[in-house]
C-alpha positions, 0 to 999 in steps of 0.5 A, a space after each residue: 568633434 574629435 580633432 584629427 592630428 597630423 602626426 608623422 613618425 620620427 625615424 625608427 631608430 629614435 628611442 626616448 632615454 626614459 623608455 626601456 630599450 626593448 619597447 618601441 614607443 607608442 608615438 611620443 610626438 605630435 604636430 604643432 597644429 591640429 584641424 577639425 576632421 571633415 565628415 565627407 572623408 575627403 581629408 588627406 592623411 599621412 599613412 601614419 596618422 593616428 589619434 594620440 589621445 586615444 592611443 595614450 588612453 586619455 579619450 574623453 569617452 573614458 570619463 566616469 558617468 554620473 547619475 547612473 541610477 535608473 529613474 523610478 518607474 511606476 509598476 502595475 501588478 496587472 502588467 503583461 508578464 511571461 518567462 521566455 527561454 533565450 536559447 543561447 548555447 542550445 545548439 552548440 552546448 557551450 554555454 547556459 541558456 538564459 531566461 527572460 522574465 518580462 514585465 511591461 516596466 521591468 526586465 530580469 535576465 537569469 544567466 548571461 552566457 556567451 552569445 546573449 547579446 548576439 542572440 538578442 540582436 538577431 531576434 530583436 530582443 531589446 536589452 535596454 530595460 534590464 534592471 537585474 541580472 541573476 546568475 545561477 552560478 558564478 562561472 564562465 558558463 553562466 556569466 561569459 556574456 556579462 562583460 559585453 552586456 554591461 558594456 552595451 548598457 554603459 553606452 546607452 544614452 548620455 549617462 548609461 544605465 545602471 544594473 544590479 547583478 545578483 549571484 552567490 558568494 564572491 560575485 563581487 570578485 567577478 565584477 571587480 575583476 572586470 573593472 580593468 577593461 570595463 570603463 564606468 564600472 560604477 554602473 554595476 551594483 553587485 548583490 551577492 548572497 549566501 545561504 539563508 539563516 532561516 528556513 525561508 528563501 533569501 528575498 532579493 527583490 520584492 515590489 508591487 509586481 514580483 518577489 524574487 528569492 534565492 535558495 542556495 545549493 552548496 555541495 559538501 567539498 571534498 578534501 581534494 577539491 579546492 573551494 571555488 564559488 562556481 560550485 555554489 548554485 542557486 534556485 530562484 523563486 519568482 512569485 508574482 503578486 496576487 491580483 485582487 478580486 473584482 470590486 463589487 460597486 453595487 454591493 459597496 453602495 447599496 449593501 454597505 452604504 459606502 458612497 462613491 469617492 476615495 473610499 472605493 480606492 482605499 477598499 481596492 487597495 486593501 484598506 478598511 473604511 467606515 460606512 457613510 450610511 451605517 455605523 459599521 466598518 467595511 472590510 475589503 473582503 466585504 466588497 471584493 471578489 475572490 483574489 487570484 493568486 500570483 503565478 510562481 516560477 522556479 528556475 533550478 540549476 543543479 550542475 551535478 548529482 551532489 547539488 541534487 542531494 542538496 536540492 532534495 534536503 532544502 527546507 526552503 522549498 518545502 512550502 512549494 511542494 504539492 500538498 495541503 496548504 502548499 503554494 502552487 508552482 505553475 512552471 519550473 525551468 530546469 537549467 540543469 544538464 540532461 545528465 542530471 535531469 534524467 537521473 532517477 533522484 532528480 526525477 523523484 524531486 520533480 514528482 513533488 510538483 504534481 501539476 507543474 509545467 516542467 521545461 528542460 532548458 539544459 543541454 538537450 539533444 533535441 535543441 541541437 537539430 536547428 541553429 539558434 543563430 540563423 543568420 550566421 548559419 545561413 551565411 556559413 551554409 552558402 559559403 560552404 556550398 560556394 567554396 568548401 575548401 575554405 569553408 568546410 563548416 556546413 552551418 548545420 550539424 549533419 544528422 549523424 552528429 545530432 544522433 551521436 550526441 547525448 541522448 535525452 531522457 524526458 520524464 514520462 507524462 504517464 506518471 500521474 504524480 508528475 506534471 507535463 515535461 517538455 524540452 525547451 525551444 528557442 524563444 519558448 514562452 510561459 505566459 504569467 499574465 493575463 491570468 486567462 492566458 496562463 501557460 505555454 506559448 509557442 507563437 514566438 518559436 522561430 520556424 525551423 531552418 534546414 540546410 536544404 532550405 538554405 541551398 534551395 533559396 541560394 540556387 533560386 536567388 543566384 542560379 549562376 552560383 552553381 557554375 561558379 562553384 564548379 569554376 572554384 573547384 578547378 583552382 584545386 585541380 591544376 597540376 602540381 607546381 603550376 602557379 600564377 604568372 605574376 606570383 612567385 611561390 615563396 620557398 617556404 611553401 615548397 612541397 608544403 603538407 596540408 597537416 602543417 598549418 591552418 588558419 581558422 578565423 573564428 571571429 571577423 567582426 569589430 566591437 561587438 558580436 553581430 548577426 553575421 560576424 563574431 568578434 576577434 579570434 584566430 585559431 592556428 591549428 598546427 594539427 598533431 603538434 598542437 595549436 595557438 589562439 590569437 585573441 579570444 572574443 566572446 563566443 569563441 568556444 561556440 565558434 569552435 564547436 560550429 567549426 569542428 563539432 562538439 567532440 572536435 572542439 573539445 579536442 581543439 581546446 585540449 591541444 591549445 598550448 598558448 593564447 595570445 591577446 592583442 590588447 585589453 578591449 573586451 571584444 578581444 578577450 571576453 571569451 578567454 576564461 571560458 576557453 581556459 576553464 573548459 581546457 582545465 576540465 577536459 585535461 583534469 586527471 591527465 598529465 599536461 602543462 598549463 596553457 600560456 597566456 600572453 597579453 597586456 599586463 592589465 589582463 593578468 589582473 582580471 585572470 588572477 581575480 577570476 581564478 578565485 572563482 574558477 580554476 583556469 590552469 594557466 601561466 601569464 606572460 606580458 606581451 612586453 616580455 616577448 618582443 624581439 629585443 626581449 627574446 634577444 636578451 634572453 638568448 644572449 644571457 644564455 637563459 640567465 636572469 640578467 634580463 630581469 636583474 637589478 638595474 636592467 630595464 626590465 626591473 621596473 616593469 616586473 615585480 616578480 622577475 624570476 617568475 616571468 623568466 621561468 614563464 618565458 623559458 616555458 614558452 620557448 619550450 612550448 614553441 619548440 614542441 609545436 614547431 614554432 621558432 618565433 612568437 614575437 610581440 610588437 607594439 602598435 597604435 590603438 590604445 595603451 599596451 596594444 600589440 601585434 604578433 609574429 609567428 614563424 615556423 621552424 625550418 624544415 627540409 624540402 623534397 631533396 633534403 635542403 633546409 628551407 625557412 618556415 612560414 611566417 604569419 603576422 597578425 596586426 591586432 587593432 591598429 592604425 598603420 605604423 612602421 612597426 607593422 611594416 618592419 614585422 611583416 617583411 617577407 611574411 607569408 601571411 599578414 592578417 590585418 584589421 580593416 575596420 573601415 572602408 576607404 572613404 571613412 578615413 576620418 573615423 579610422 583616425 578618430 578610433 585608431 583603426 585602419 581602412 581597407 586600402 591602408 591595411 593592404 598598403 601595409 602588406 604591400 610595403 613589406 612584401 607580404 605574399 598574402 594579405 587577409 583582411 578582418 575585423 570589419 565594422 558591424 556596419 558591413 553586415 555581410 561583406 565590406 565595401 572593397 576596391 578590387 583594383 588593389 586586391 591582387 594578393 588579398 582576400 577578405 575574411 568571413 567567420 569560420 573561414 579555414 585557410 590551409 597553408 597549402 592553399 594560400 596560392 589560390 586564396 585571392 582568386 576566390 574574392 570575386 566569387 564572394 561579390 557574386 554570392 553577396 551581390 545584392 547585399 554589398 551595402 546593407 546597414 541596419 540603423 540600430 546595429 550601426 548605432 550600437 556599434 558606435 556606442 560599443 566603440 565609445 564604451 571600449 
């Protein structure tokens, strides 16, 4: 039982002498006594109580686990076996699809792109038996979901589960980089490999059931391109063990004189024996029927034409081509993009496999027609119908969007030298065992879901929703200047333009992605001036594509100037590398400035290590150098280095002060370019180096030429209520505050250093905030959290893809009751498995 500590704050002016003056202490105080928490949530707490051990990073849950090796499981070659396409990224084209190689006692995953866990949760695919993860390339596209997957495996059972991660070259760099935010990282066994020194593929796994080998493709490096491990790709060869023929009992007994007993087993296991009745040696071939060769599956990832050239010349593949004496390849799953698979060169390579089934699982246009994450798409479509002003994302691609996407070119089946080729579909299987069922299996492919279907269901379930939609429209039809009688419009919103600022909540769930909510990310769209990103959990890029479309998301990433990360927990930054890598790619050859990443210092260790794998094109700045005092010191020194000079408080924090000073100056310039006056980090109470942030727009002229203040937005990050939030939020236009737990779960909020709904609202009310947006809900509330409307007069709850234009803030609280109508039958709907996994992920984090 975690103890609740009654901790009360000292005056805000208190500063311990040993702490740098620009840092507010995390809480160097505690009460003299502590008492066990009550489970019924009835215990009363001070507004500023918290779990000090967790805040200081000393939770017992951070201890390393023991006995992380998996138990040996008896394998049977006559197992059920299949390869299945897990369609992550199929509809949004943002990440590599994964492939599951399934056996009764083993699971192998090929590629773990962002969204893999969320996908498996929705489709009830259990990941607990994964033994090996294979990466076809070491980059964010194929490994973006690996941190979350490893955290989940670490939280299963009392000791967690070990997993082998395989990949080319410097894979160990990636896993080592992740150790800064994945506790118990010893559970990960990294197995990297390079080109084979022989003509044969490199054997990685070889047991009674399957042999998995690797063939690396490394294109020649040009003088301009820097050496990155992500440029190496892999062809994986999966060969199932052959099945011995049927044992002929009568023949063994009557023809060869072998009596029933242990010798029968030896013959079936491939051993020769002496006849009991004759002076002869009996060989297995004498009494066994013809063996059945094991099926062979290839997984091919050729990201560029340069890789295709290496594929064509790979000697290790020659024994698998159709021809005399060659092995028969039953299925090839192509992870290569359609721009490569449609090339004549690639198709000429495919023709070398005459009777093989080809499954094109790269980014194919056909796969965009229907959403892969149906549950969240259904919610998005319903919210879009109810209030398109706050939910412009329709949940489904419009027909013209799909039509305008990349056109696929599937090789024609008319060529007799080419086997069948199909575009992969979500959950499509290729059965490998039993042998009688060898071939395609479409039985698991989910039924198609369309927008008209979802809306028909909605109108059938809640007929009154049509009238509610009309009522909401009226909020925008009031004459200009008309306001609620009990609310004074802040001067900063006077004649505000719609192209000033919009808050897009890309992820509103806590801990791990779920069916209905992704993890934390907030996109601040400043339109033509640029944009900011506050936190960047796994799947952020996919959410941008769902909100803006494929081309729109690319533009949203291009114009990102600064990404701010609140703390080191993976659910707040695991999508960062993917965003930075894409931005670097989109701006290649274009004059631009690196993105500035502001975050906890430990995040820099991850990014620095990761940049050895993939170019990120960014500058890093510690959150501690963007506090109010830090900015004031910089301004006071007129840009000189006194803030970082010898003897200053900053000296002990930064090893390369001039680099950080330069980056701080760059950040100030960037903020000026995008019309932001302040970006100020402030410490909060959650874990070591956890921060909230204030973003304040520059002053502007109103309609009569008077200077008026700009809007002020505050984001709490993850935190318990604390005075720093009240101080930072004074007279804020918008406070986005975490509300992980309902009010009755105060003890859980205390134990995990999170806030309840009422606590979050109280923080905003104490600071005189105009509008409060609640987010970061526990995944135990799958669609809508438990709320008490009595204190929600200036508050709204957030949903994924919610877009709040600054010009619509006046209307925001009015839509809350309509959400309750939309989800009236789903206010308390808990999935036991999901809640349990939420608890495990919290422990792992």
